[in-house]
N, C-alpha and C positions, 0 to 999 in steps of 0.2 A: 619272624626273621625277614620275611619278604618286605614287610612295612619298613623295617629298620634299614634294609638295603636300599629301598626306594628313597627313604629320607636322606640317606647318605649320598645317594646319587644326585638328588636335588641340591644338596648343599655344596656340591663341587663348584669351584670358582668358574670353570669354563661353562658349566650348565647355567649358573646364575648370570654369567655374561650374556649368554644367548637370550635368556629371559629379559634382561635389561634392554638389549637391542630391539627385541620384538615389541617390548612395551613402548619404547621411544618411537618406533615406526607406526604402530597402531594409534598412539596418542597424537602423533603428527597428522595422520589422516583424519582422525576424529575431529581435531580442532579445525582443520582445513575445511572439512565437509560441513561442519556446523554453521559456517558463515555463508554457505551456498544456498541459493533458492532451489526448492525441489521442482519448480516448474519454469518453463520458458514460455513467455507470452508472445505469440505471433500475430501480427496485425496485417490483414490482406485487404487491399482496396478492391471493392466490388465494381465501382464505377462512380461517375460524377453526374449529378442532376443539375441542370441549369434552367432558369426561367427568366423571362424578361417581359416587361410591359412598357409600351411607349405611346405617347400621345403626339401625333403629328398635326400641325395646324397650318392653315392658310387663311388669308383674309380677302374677301370680296370687297372692293373699294368703291366709294362714290366716284362719280366722274372727276378725273383729274388728269393733268398733263405730265405727271412725274412718274408714277408707278404703273399706271395702266389699270386694267380691270381686276387682276388678281396678283397677290404678292405673297411670297414665303419669306418671313423674317423672324428674328427673335423678338423684335419690338415693332409695334405698329402705331402710327399716329391716330390718336383718338378721333380727331375730326374727320378722317377719311374712311374709317372702317364702317362698312354697312352690315356685314355679317361674317362670322367665322365658320369655316369648314373644319370640323374636328374628326379625326380618324384615330381610334384607339385600337392597338394591336397587341395581343398577348400570344406568346409562344413558349413551348417547353421542350427540352431535349434531354433524354429521350421523351417522346410525347406521353403525356398523361393519358391513360387508357379511358378513363371516365372522369367527369367533373362538370361543374356548373360555374357560371359567371354572372355578375351583375354590375352594370355600369350606370351610375346615377349622377345626374347633374342637378345642383340646387343653387339657389341664390339666397344669401343671408343678408338681412338688413340690420344694421347696428348703429349705435351712437357711442361716442367716447365720453366716459365719465372719469375725469382725471386720467389715470393711466390704465383704467379698466374699460374693456369693451362690453357693452350691454346689448345683447341680441334682442331686437324688437319683433322680427318676423322672419320665417323661412318659407321658401316656396320651391317646389320641385319643377325643374325644367324638362327633364327626361329621365326615364328609368328603363334600361334595356337589360333583359335577362335571357339566358339560354344555356344550352349544353355545349361543352367543348367539342370541337371537331378536329381530329388529328392532334390533340393536345393544345389547341389554341382557338382564337376567335378574332374577329375584326368587327368593330362597331363604328358607324359614321353618324354624325349629327351636325346639323346646321344651326348655329346659334345666331339668331337675328338680334343684333345690337339695338336696332331701332325699336323693335318690340320690347326688348328688355328696358330701354330707357322709358318707354311709355308705362310699363309696369312699375318702374321705380317712382315715377311721378305720381301714379295713383296711390301707391303705398304711402309715400311722403305726405300726400294730401290727406289721406284717411287718418294718419297718425298725427298730423299737424306738426310735422318735424321737417324743417327746411334743410337742415344739415344732416340728412340721413345718408349714411355710407352703405355701400353694398359690396359683397364678396361673392364671386362665382367659384364654386368648388366642384370638381369632378372626381368621384370616388369609384375605384374598381375593387371588387372582391372576387377571388377565384378560390374554389375548393375542389380538389381532385385527388385521384389515386393513380398509381402507376407502378412500374416494375423497373428496378435498376439492378443489373447483375444478379437477377434471380431473387432479389429482396423486395417485398411489397413496401410501398411508401405512401404516405398521405401528406399532401401539401396544402398550405393555406397561404394565399398571396393577397396583400393589400397595397393599394397604391392611391395616393391623393395628389391631385394637381389643382393649382389655384390660378385663376385669371385675375391679375392685378390691374386696377385702373389707377395709374399714377397721374393725378390731376396736375400736380406741380410740374411734371416733365411733359405732360400732354401725351402719354404713351400707355398702350396696353402691352402686357407681356405675361407669359405663363411661367410658373415655377415648377421645378421637379418633374419635367416632362417624361423622364425615363427612369425606370427602376429595374434592377436585375438582382437575382439571388443565385447562389451556387452552394451546393451541398455535396460533399464527398462521403460516400457510404463505404463503411469498412466492416469487416468481420474479424472477431478475435478468437483465437484458439489457444488452449493451454496444453503444452507438451511436457510430459514427465521427463525429468532429467535422469540420466543414468550415470553411474560412477564406476570406475575401475580401480580396484585395490589389489595390488600384487597379482595382477593378471585376471582377477575374478570380477566380472561385470554384473551389476545389479542396480536396482533403483536407488536413487539418492537417499531416500528415507531408510531403506534397508541397510545401505552402506553405513549410514550414521550410527544406527543401532549396533551393527556388528562390530565396527571398529572400536566403539566405546566399550562394548562387552569384552572384546579380545584384549584391549589395553588393560582393563581391570583384572582379567584372568592372568595376564603376564605379570601383573603387579603383586599378586598373592604370594608366589614363592619369594619374591624380594622382600616383602614386608615380613614374611615368616622367618626368613634368614636374619633380618635385622633384629627381630624380637627374640629369637632363640639364641642368637650369638652374644647377647648381652651377658656379662658375667653375673652369675647367681649371687644373691645376697648372702653375705657371710653371717650365718646365724650365731657364730661364736666370736664376733668381731670385738666385743668388749673385753673378753678374757684371752684373746689370741696372743698377746704378748707374754702371757703366763703359762702357755702350753709348751711342754717339753716332750721330746720323743723318749719313750722308754716304757717298759712293762714293770708293774709292781711285783714284789716278792709275795710270799704266802700271806694271806689275809684271813682274819677270823670270820669276817662277815661281808657280804656284798649287798649293797642297796642300789636298786635300779632307779635311775632318774628318767622320767618319761620325756622331758623336753629340754632344749638348750637353756630355757629360762630357769628350769630347776637346777641345772648345772651351774649357771651363773649365780643363783642365789646361794647355793652351797659354797661356792668359792668365796663369796663375800663373808659368809659366816665363819668358815674355818681358816681362811687366809692361807691356803696351802697351794703349791703348784699343781697344774693339771697335767697328768701323764697321758700321752697319746700313743696308742699301739693298735696292732691288728690282731684280732683273735677269730680265727675261722673266717666266716663271711661277714664279720662285723668290724666296724671301725669303732674303737673304744676310747672314750675320754673319761679318765678316772681321777678322783681326788682321794688320797689315803689319809685317814685321820684315826689314830689310836686303834690300828688294826682293822678298821672298817673301810671298805672301798665303795665310794659313791660313784656309780658308773652311769654314763650316758652312752648308749649304743645306737648306731645307725648303720644300715647296710652299706657295703662298699659301693662306690660309683661304678657305672658300666665299664667293662674292660678290666675290672679288678685292680685298678690303679688307686694308690692311696690319695685321699683328698688332701689338699693343701691346708 
């Protein structure tokens, strides 16, 4: 009886309406939360690391009445330059705590083969190495152009090449470690400067005399997202699972109602037009038919109307033929009401 009362309570329209509203609410939250990311990614800047290398140059000149003894320019007349004073400076901020450097000057002799350059010989002019001090260093070198011209003449003579070209290259390499915003870093810095001898213009000039690099260091953290559903706060993953389960639970009574409220199949549909209400008189014999199909078969054989009446706790469908009652019985429906 308790189960029947509970089932009846569930089938009440106002109760089903509550289940429908709750289903829609939880389904809405479930769909909404499914598209949300369970984590928020936060990026925090720890600091910025900067480094710079620069070659400063000046020329000592041969006696002249225009520029004087020394000049600082971007371009220098080839005919007046006696030697160059080269000063290379490297700095880092925040300063690298440890590191090494190497500054190398070399001269490359080459010839042109069509559009291709063919290197014939290389020579080292200077090679300065050391450790970083306060995250930087400074190196000075004097490049004697007269001595370089004599070297070029000797190489040209040895190779037997009158049209031998030369290129002076200054290469800097720095490798160090430091700390930025509490994070350990390792840096590698390379810089190449070339001294160009433009015979057509009659000028010396340097290319790419400065180079700088900048790196911003960040840290990334993932924070779990929380969600509030009907005043209850939990993690997003938990909220996704719970709202989906609750939506399905609210759907069960609704599906059950739709399923159970469907009209039952009429097992006597084929002979329903031939059923009449009324009880038979006295009969000589009763034959019990077990199924509606048996009743239908008997009806087709004897072609007599089917009497429908109530006897005790049974609903009886009977066909009378020659004093014999062919009866199909089934219990009355719940509530004792006569079936249609």
